[in-house]
C-alpha positions as CSV (number, residue, x, y, z in Angstrom):
1,M,-40.6,-17.8,20.3
2,R,-37.5,-17.4,18.1
3,S,-34.1,-16.5,19.6
4,I,-32.4,-13.2,18.9
5,G,-29.7,-15.1,16.9
6,T,-32.4,-16.7,14.7
7,V,-34.0,-13.3,14.1
8,L,-30.6,-11.8,13.2
9,I,-29.8,-14.6,10.8
10,A,-33.2,-14.2,9.1
11,C,-32.5,-10.4,8.7
12,V,-29.1,-11.0,7.2
13,L,-30.6,-13.6,4.8
14,S,-33.3,-11.2,3.8
15,L,-30.8,-8.5,3.0
16,V,-28.7,-10.9,0.9
17,A,-31.7,-12.0,-0.9
18,G,-32.7,-8.4,-1.6
19,S,-29.2,-7.6,-3.0
20,A,-29.3,-10.7,-5.2
21,Q,-32.7,-9.7,-6.5
22,T,-31.5,-6.2,-7.4
23,K,-28.6,-7.6,-9.3
24,T,-30.8,-10.1,-11.1
25,D,-33.2,-7.3,-12.1
26,R,-30.4,-5.3,-13.7
27,E,-29.1,-8.4,-15.5
28,R,-32.6,-9.2,-16.8
29,A,-33.0,-5.6,-17.8
30,R,-29.7,-5.7,-19.7
31,I,-31.0,-8.7,-21.8
32,Q,-34.1,-6.7,-22.8
33,N,-31.9,-3.6,-23.5
34,K,-29.7,-5.7,-25.8
35,L,-32.8,-7.0,-27.6
36,G,-33.9,-3.4,-28.1
37,W,-30.7,-2.4,-29.7
38,D,-30.7,-5.5,-31.9
39,D,-34.2,-4.4,-33.1
40,M,-32.9,-0.9,-33.7
41,K,-30.3,-2.3,-36.1
42,S,-33.0,-4.0,-38.1
43,E,-35.2,-0.9,-38.0
44,A,-37.9,-2.7,-36.1
45,W,-38.8,0.4,-34.2
46,E,-42.0,-0.8,-32.5
47,R,-40.4,-4.0,-31.3
48,A,-37.4,-2.0,-30.1
49,A,-39.6,0.3,-28.1
50,K,-41.3,-2.7,-26.5
51,S,-38.0,-4.3,-25.5
52,F,-36.7,-1.0,-24.1
53,Q,-39.9,-0.6,-22.1
54,N,-39.6,-4.2,-20.9
55,A,-36.1,-3.3,-19.6
56,I,-37.4,-0.1,-17.9
57,D,-40.3,-2.1,-16.3
58,I,-37.8,-4.5,-14.8
59,D,-35.3,-1.8,-13.6
60,P,-36.7,1.7,-13.8
61,A,-33.3,3.2,-12.7
62,F,-31.4,1.7,-15.6
63,E,-30.5,4.8,-17.7
64,I,-29.6,3.3,-21.1
65,P,-33.0,1.8,-22.0
66,H,-34.7,5.2,-21.4
67,Y,-32.2,6.6,-24.0
68,G,-33.0,3.6,-26.3
69,L,-36.7,4.2,-25.9
70,G,-36.2,7.8,-26.9
71,R,-34.3,6.8,-30.0
72,A,-37.0,4.3,-31.0
73,N,-39.7,6.9,-30.5
74,M,-37.8,9.4,-32.6
75,A,-37.7,6.9,-35.4
76,L,-41.4,6.5,-35.0
77,K,-41.9,10.3,-35.1
78,K,-43.4,10.2,-31.6
79,F,-41.5,13.3,-30.5
80,D,-43.4,13.9,-27.2
81,A,-42.8,10.3,-26.2
82,A,-39.2,10.6,-27.1
83,I,-38.8,13.8,-25.1
84,A,-40.3,12.0,-22.0
85,A,-37.9,9.1,-22.4
86,Y,-34.9,11.3,-22.9
87,E,-35.9,13.5,-19.9
88,R,-36.1,10.5,-17.7
89,C,-32.7,9.3,-18.9
90,R,-31.2,12.8,-18.2
91,N,-32.8,13.0,-14.8
92,L,-31.5,9.5,-13.8
93,Y,-27.9,10.6,-14.7
94,S,-28.4,13.9,-12.8
95,A,-29.6,12.1,-9.7
96,Q,-26.3,10.2,-9.5
97,A,-24.2,13.4,-9.1
98,G,-22.6,13.5,-5.7
99,R,-24.2,10.3,-4.7
100,Q,-22.8,9.0,-1.4
101,F,-22.4,5.3,-0.6
102,S,-22.3,3.8,2.9
103,N,-18.9,2.2,2.3
104,A,-16.1,2.1,-0.3
105,Q,-17.0,-1.5,-1.4
106,E,-20.5,-0.4,-2.4
107,A,-19.1,2.5,-4.4
108,Q,-16.6,0.2,-6.1
109,R,-19.3,-2.3,-7.0
110,Y,-21.4,0.5,-8.5
111,R,-18.5,1.7,-10.6
112,R,-17.7,-1.8,-11.9
113,D,-21.3,-2.3,-12.9
114,R,-21.1,1.0,-14.8
115,I,-17.9,-0.1,-16.6
116,T,-19.8,-3.3,-17.7
117,E,-22.7,-1.2,-19.0
118,I,-20.4,1.2,-20.8
119,D,-18.6,-1.7,-22.4
120,E,-21.9,-3.1,-23.6
121,Q,-22.9,0.3,-25.0
122,L,-19.5,0.8,-26.7
123,R,-19.9,-2.5,-28.5
124,E,-23.4,-1.5,-29.7
125,V,-22.3,2.0,-30.9
126,Q,-19.2,0.6,-32.6
127,S,-21.4,-1.8,-34.6
128,R,-23.2,1.1,-36.2
129,P,-22.0,2.7,-39.4
130,M,-19.4,5.2,-38.3
131,N,-19.9,8.9,-38.9
132,A,-19.1,12.1,-37.0
133,A,-22.0,11.5,-34.5
134,T,-21.1,7.9,-33.7
135,S,-17.4,8.8,-33.5
136,D,-18.2,11.5,-31.0
137,M,-20.3,9.1,-28.9
138,V,-17.6,6.5,-28.9
139,R,-15.0,9.1,-27.7
140,Q,-17.4,10.3,-25.0
141,L,-18.1,6.8,-23.8
142,Q,-14.4,6.0,-23.7
143,N,-13.8,9.2,-21.7
144,Q,-16.5,8.3,-19.3
145,R,-15.1,4.8,-18.9
146,R,-11.6,6.2,-18.3
147,D,-12.9,8.5,-15.5
148,I,-14.7,5.7,-13.8
149,Q,-11.7,3.4,-14.1
150,E,-9.5,6.1,-12.5
151,S,-12.0,6.3,-9.6
152,I,-11.8,2.5,-9.2
153,Q,-8.0,2.7,-9.0
154,R,-8.2,5.4,-6.3
155,G,-10.5,3.1,-4.4
156,N,-11.4,5.1,-1.3
157,D,-13.9,7.7,-2.7
158,M,-17.4,6.9,-1.5
159,S,-19.1,9.6,-3.7
160,I,-20.0,9.5,-7.4
161,M,-19.2,12.5,-9.5
162,S,-21.6,12.1,-12.4
163,T,-22.8,14.4,-15.2
164,V,-25.4,14.0,-17.9
165,P,-23.5,12.4,-20.9
166,P,-23.3,14.8,-23.8
167,W,-25.0,12.3,-26.2
168,V,-28.1,12.3,-23.9
169,S,-28.3,16.2,-24.0
170,L,-27.7,16.1,-27.8
171,A,-30.5,13.6,-28.3
172,L,-32.9,15.5,-26.0
173,G,-32.1,18.8,-27.8
174,S,-32.9,17.2,-31.2
175,A,-36.2,15.8,-29.8
176,Y,-37.1,19.3,-28.5
177,F,-36.2,20.8,-31.9
178,R,-38.4,18.4,-33.8
179,A,-41.2,19.2,-31.4
180,G,-40.9,22.9,-32.1
181,R,-39.4,23.7,-28.7
182,A,-36.4,25.8,-29.9
183,S,-35.5,27.4,-26.5
184,D,-35.4,24.0,-24.8
185,A,-33.3,22.6,-27.7
186,E,-30.8,25.5,-27.4
187,R,-30.5,24.7,-23.6
188,E,-29.7,21.0,-24.2
189,Y,-27.3,21.6,-27.1
190,K,-25.4,24.0,-24.8
191,A,-25.4,21.4,-22.1
192,A,-23.9,18.9,-24.5
193,I,-21.2,21.4,-25.5
194,A,-20.5,22.2,-21.8
195,A,-19.9,18.5,-21.2
196,D,-17.8,18.1,-24.3
197,S,-16.6,21.1,-26.2
198,R,-15.7,18.9,-29.1
199,A,-19.3,17.8,-29.7
200,G,-19.4,18.9,-33.3
201,E,-23.0,17.9,-34.0
202,A,-24.2,19.9,-31.0
203,H,-22.4,23.0,-32.3
204,S,-23.9,22.5,-35.8
205,N,-27.4,21.9,-34.4
206,L,-27.1,25.0,-32.2
207,A,-26.2,26.9,-35.4
208,V,-29.5,25.8,-36.9
209,V,-31.4,27.0,-33.8
210,Y,-29.7,30.4,-34.0
211,F,-30.3,30.6,-37.8
212,E,-34.0,30.0,-37.5
213,A,-34.2,32.6,-34.7
214,G,-32.5,35.2,-36.9
215,R,-29.4,35.2,-34.7
216,Y,-27.0,35.0,-37.7
217,T,-23.8,36.0,-36.0
218,D,-24.3,33.5,-33.3
219,A,-25.2,30.9,-36.0
220,A,-21.9,31.7,-37.8
221,N,-19.9,31.3,-34.6
222,A,-21.6,28.0,-33.7
223,L,-20.9,26.6,-37.2
224,Q,-17.3,27.7,-37.0
225,S,-17.0,25.8,-33.7
226,A,-18.5,22.8,-35.3
227,K,-15.9,22.9,-38.1
228,K,-13.1,23.4,-35.6
229,S,-14.2,20.2,-33.9
230,G,-13.8,18.3,-37.2
231,F,-17.5,18.0,-37.9
232,K,-18.5,18.1,-41.5
233,V,-21.1,20.9,-41.7
234,N,-23.9,21.1,-44.2
235,P,-22.6,23.3,-47.1
236,D,-26.1,24.7,-47.8
237,L,-26.5,25.7,-44.1
238,E,-23.0,27.3,-44.2
239,K,-23.8,29.2,-47.3
240,A,-27.2,30.4,-45.9
241,I,-25.6,31.6,-42.7
242,R,-22.7,33.3,-44.5
243,E,-25.2,35.2,-46.7
244,K,-27.3,36.3,-43.7
245,A,-24.4,37.2,-41.5
246,K,-22.9,39.7,-44.0
């Protein structure tokens, strides 16, 4: 019969092993996630989708591969599959809101891991051709990183205040729109704007939703907000809205 001390040591070792396995899973998932984004750059959409799915299979709670899978499926015109991936990504971020940790050290470890993942994501986004959409995403990621860094410096908060990143809501809105789900698209574009009022593409896309619904005054206002944010709006869309809003 084993002694109590032996049993306790075995339990501790088991917990340590479990923690190490979790960390290893996330690290393995990051490798697959990076492969997915590398494939996206070369427009190997099917291969990218497979790599993102591999990352998800390893660590289902890793948000970014779900977003990547949505991007790959959008490129493949698999809109329903893209919606499902983006929705899982959104729900994972939502689930973090108000999350409570058992101690400050655990919370800090989580925040440092998030900083690492944001830095990886920033490198990937900054490697793309820069336009208004990628500039918005870089700014939003930098803001997210700053907020987490400030939480690390405060150090004693054991809760996580998290929101769905605006670029996730924007992507989901676009997937809904392509699938003909205008009301869902409107909701997600508004969510992106609520998270970042300077999200010019979300304002512009919302203008399209309003225009197609015959809500021309709303479309004109949304397009004006897009222009104020510095987003270069489509001149044909602007002309069409102006004519209808008279």
